[in-house]
N, C-alpha and C positions, 0 to 999 in steps of 0.2 A: 019740215025737218023734225026729227024726233026730239024728245026732251033730254038734251044732254047737259053736262055740267056747265057748258058755255054755249053762247050763240053769237051771231055776227054783231049784235049790239055790244056785247061784252068786248069783243075784239076792237070795235070802233072806239069804245071808251078807252081802252088800253092805248090805242094809237094817240089819243089826245093827251093821255097822262105822260107818255114817254117822249112826246115831242120836245125837242130841245135838251133832253137828258140822255138820249141814246142816239147814236149816229144812224142816219138814214143811209144805209150802205148801198153802193151801186150794183146794178144788175148789168154785168159786162158780157158782151158777145165773146164767144170763145171759138174762133175759126179753126184753130189747130185741134182742139178737142172735138169739134164737129167733124173734122176730117178723120180723126181717130175712130169715132163711133158711128159715122154715117148718119148722124142726126144734126139738127140745127140746135146748137147748145148755147145757152147763156148761163152765167154763174152769178149767184147772189153771194157777194163777198162779206159774209158775217165775220170772217177772220180779221176784218178791218176795225172791228169794235175795239175800244181802248183795252179791254181785257182779253181780246182775241177770240171771242165767241158770241153766239146769239143769246147766251144766257142772261145778258144784261137786260133784255126786254122784259122777261118774266120777273127778274129780280126787282127792277124799278117799279113795275106795276104792283107787285106785292108790297114792297116797302112803303110806297106812297098810300096804301090802303090802311096802314096802321093808325091807331088812335095815338094821341099825345102820350097817354099813360103807357101804351105798349112800346112806343119809341124810346121812352125813358128806360124801360126794363132791358131793352135790347133784343137781338135776334140770334138764333142759332140755326145752322144748316149742316147737312151732311152732303159730301160731294167727293168725287174722284179728282176734281180740279177746276173745271170751267165754271160750274155753278158757285163753287167756293170763291173764286176770284171775283165773279160778278157781284155776289152778295157783299163781300168784303169791300170792294171798290165803292159801290154806291152807298153802303152803310156809312162809310167814312165821309163820303161827300154830303150825306144828309144828316150827319151828326149822331148816328146810332152806334152803340157798341155792338160788336159782332163776334161770335164764336163759331168756328168751323171745325167739324169733325171729319177727318179724311182717313181712308184706309191706309194702312202702313205701306201698301204697295203703290200709293199715288206717285205720279211722276215728280221728281225732285223740283223741276222748274215750276210746276203748278203750286206745290206746297210753299216754295220760297216766295213766289209772287203773291200768294195769299197773305203771307206774313207781312210782306212789304206794303200791302194795302191797309195794314193796321189791325188786322183781325187776330184774335187769339186762336191759334191752330193747335188742334189735338189730333195726333195720329193714333187711331185705334182700330183694331180688327183687320182681318185679311180681305173682307168684302164690304161692299156698300151696305149690305143688310146688317152686318155687325156694327158698322159705323152709325147707321140710322138708329139702332136700338140704344147705343151709347148716347147719341145726341138727344134722343127723347128723354132719357133718364136725367141728363144734365138740364134740359129744358124744364122738366117737372121740379127738379131740386132748386133751380135758381130763378124760376119764373120767367124764362125767356120765351119769345115767340118763335115757333118752329117754322122755318121757310123751306118747304119741301121742293126738291128740284123739278118734279114733274106732276105729282098727284095733288094739284092745287088749282082751283079755277082761275085765280088771278094770274098765276104763272102761265097756265095754258093760254089764256087770252093774250098775255103779253107776247108770247112766242108767235101767236097767230098773226101779229102785225106784219110779219115777214111776207105773208101771202098778199096782204093788201098792197104792199109796196111792189111786189113782183107783178101783180096783175094790173097795177097802174102803169108800170113801165113797159110791160109786154103782155097786153091783153090777148094776144094771139097764141099764147102758150097752149100746147096740147097736154103736157104732162109736167108735174112737179115731182122731183125725186128727192126723198127726204130720209136721212139716217134715223133709225129708231133705237132709242135706249129704253127709257121708262115710258115714253109716249107723249110727253108734254109738248114737244115741238111739232110732231106730225099731227096730233089731234087739233092743236090750235090752227095750224095751216089748213088742215082738211075742212074744218068748220068754216073758216073765212073764204077759202078758195071755192068751195062748193056753193056757198051762198052767192058769190059774185059770178061764178061761171059753172053751172051744174054739169056741163059736159066734160070738164077737165078731169084728167086722171091723176090721182095722188098715189104714188108708188113708194112704198117703204122699203128700207134696206137694213138688214141686221147682219152683224158678224156671224158667220156660220157656227162659231163656238158659243154664241149666246142667242139662240133662236127662241127667245122668251115669248114674243108675240105670235110667232109661227106656231108654237106649241099651244098657246092659249086659244087662238082663233081656229086653228085647224084640228084641235084635239089630238095633237101628236105628242110624242114623248121623247123628243130628241134630247140627248145629253147636253147639259149646260155647264160651261166652265172651261178654264184654260187661259194661257197667256195669249193675249191678242194685242196687236198694234192699235186697235180701235178701242182702247180702254174707256173712252168717253161714252160708248154705247154698250159696254159690257155689264148689262143689268140682268140679274136673275129673276127678279119679280116685276111684273108689268104694273103700271099704274091702273088703279081701279076706275078712276074717272076717265082717263083716256081710252080704256079698253073698248067700251061700246062704240065710241066714235071711230076708232080704227077698224073695228069689225064691220061697221056699216059704210064708212066713207072711203076707206083705202082700197083701191082696186087690186093691189097685189103686194106681196112681201117677198123680196128677193134676198136669199142668203149668199153672202160673199166670203170666199176663203181668204186666208191670210196672204198668199202670194199675190192675189189680185188687188187686195188693199194696198200692199206695198207698191205695186205697179201704178196704182192710181195716185198715191202720194207723190211718186216720182213724176208722173205725167203732169200733175199740177205744178210741180217745181220747174220742170224743163219746158213744158209747152205753154202753160198759162202764166208762168213766172210769178207764182204765188205760193205761200206756205200753207199746207193742209196737214192737220194731224190725221191719224188713222180714221177716227170717226168722221171727221170733216170730208174725207175723201171717199167715204163709203158709197155715196150716190154715183160718183164716177166709176167706182169699182163695179157697181151693178151694171152699168152701161157697157163696160168692157167685158164683163162675164157673159152677158146675154144681149149682144148687139142687135139681134133680130127683134127683140122686144121694143126697141126704140128707133129702129131704122126709119128715116124719113119724117120723124116727128119733130115738133118744136118743143124742146125740153128745157126746163129750168132746173138747174142743180143748186141745192142749198149747201154751200161750203160753210158748214156750221161752226167750224173752229180751226184755228191755225196754231194752237199751242203744242208744238212738237219739239222735243228736246233736240238740240243741234246735233248731238252725237248720233241719235237715232236716225235723223234725217240723212246725215252723211252715210250711215251704214246702209240705209234703204237705197240711196242713189248708187252706191258702189255695187250692191247686190244686183241692182237692175242692169248695170253695165256687164256684170258677169253673166246674167241670164241672156243678154243679147250677144254674148261672145265678143264684147268690146274690151273686156279685160279677161285675159286667160293666162294660165300658167302651163309650162311644159318643161321637160327634162331632156337634156342632151348629154350623152355619155361619149367620151373621146379620149384619145391619148393626152396626157398632161404635158403639153409643150408650151414654151414661152410664146406669148402673144395670141394664144388661142382665144381667150376671152375677148380681147380687143377685136379680133377678126369677126367673132360672132356679133359683138355690139355694132361694129361698122356695117355688117350685113343687114342687121335689123333696122339700123338707121336708114340705110339705102332703100329698104322696103317700106319705109314710112311708118314703122312701128315705134312706139315710145316705150322705153324700158322703165318699169316701175320698181322692180326689185330683182336682185340677183343673189343666189346662194350657192357656194361651192361645197362639194362633198367629195373628200378624198379617202374617207375611212369606211365607207360602206362596203360590206363584204361582196356585194354583187357588182362592184366596180373593180377592174383589174388593178394590180398593185401599182402599175405605172399609168393608170388612167385617172380620170376626174369626171364627176357628174356635175352638171350645172343646172340648177333650177332657176328659170327666168319667168317673171311675170311681166306681160306687155299690155299696152293699150293700143287698140286699133280703131279704125273708123267704124267698122261694122263687121258682121259675121263673114261676109264675102271677102273683106280685106284680111281677116284672120285666116281664112282658107288659103288665100294667096300666099301669105307669109309661111304657113306650114308647108305648102307645096314647094315653095322655093327652097326652104331649109332641107326638105327631103331630097330635092334634086341635087343639092350640094353634098348629099351623103351624110347629113347630120342626124337623120332619123329622130326627129323630135317626138316625144311621147307626152300626151296631154296629162295634166294633173288636175283632178277634180277634188271635191270635198272629202272623198274617201281615199285619196292618194292617186297613184298612177292608174290611169283609165285604159281600158282595152278599146275604147271607142275612139276612132280617128276622126279628125275634122274632115 
């Protein structure tokens, strides 16, 4: 194997260091995800770590390498959230002062959790790049040790311990699918997995809005930036130490669009009964986007993090219900007569639809003076059930008109 920043011996040493300090997470069979993707899927649940992500492995490996004098001075890190929490949590456990610089756009839940672990949190800049510059300036001024989230051999080796555990638990794996941000996770996994099983495929996944490795390796010039659900892998600059490893050992890099990431987050919640943040769900998103790439394979998914805001998760799940036509809105216009709304509600109940919201409109100019429009949002079992409800209402002469995000739709169910 080429001369990279780390090798299998470094990963094995990291495994010894983190033993007893980091949870050995389970590799869980996922029959419902297997059915969804036509592959044999198992999931490495790094979302079960105390801070909710794989970042603890690299953080502990790095922190334990510090000298007594460096520990006394303390550490500083920049992060959008998961690395921040991991460094803060284990720095407190090991008795080290910690400072974390986070982008101003960092998810509130991650910033608050980092403070709760005892770290000094500084919000600075719109991007990780700006946060990193500020963190380095503070490190130089205050003499702190900089703990990089991915461009550090100790951190990379720590993340690689995931592959050791996965191939111990499931040596038959054909592929390991790994989300890519700066490259620390996939580079560590690739080095370890390829050393143990040269035939295994390592497949990386980037958010389509942040194709940093795609650009670097394939010499493309895709635009980078934008609001993504997968903020944990929204990295504009690739790690220089991981780059040659990814170039040589990663078989493929798949870009996933935002709607597919949302679907994957929802699939983890509803099918695997577990929480995945956008970055954590990226691997499953790749399988959903390109099922032919994985069909019939034995695939290990790294669910690298589960720190998703409850409000965002709720929104994702409702949006998925809307995509599946299990939640839909429509308008009925009729004469304004006593009991009409009750009749409509009874009819919908008889059809098995659950009413979520009702809105009356008597003042719209497109409604007769003695008429009323009623906007109703219902929940159904599936798209076919929705079709049946609409057909029944139409047969009753109510002429329901679907309402989508742009208002009344010309498209009928």
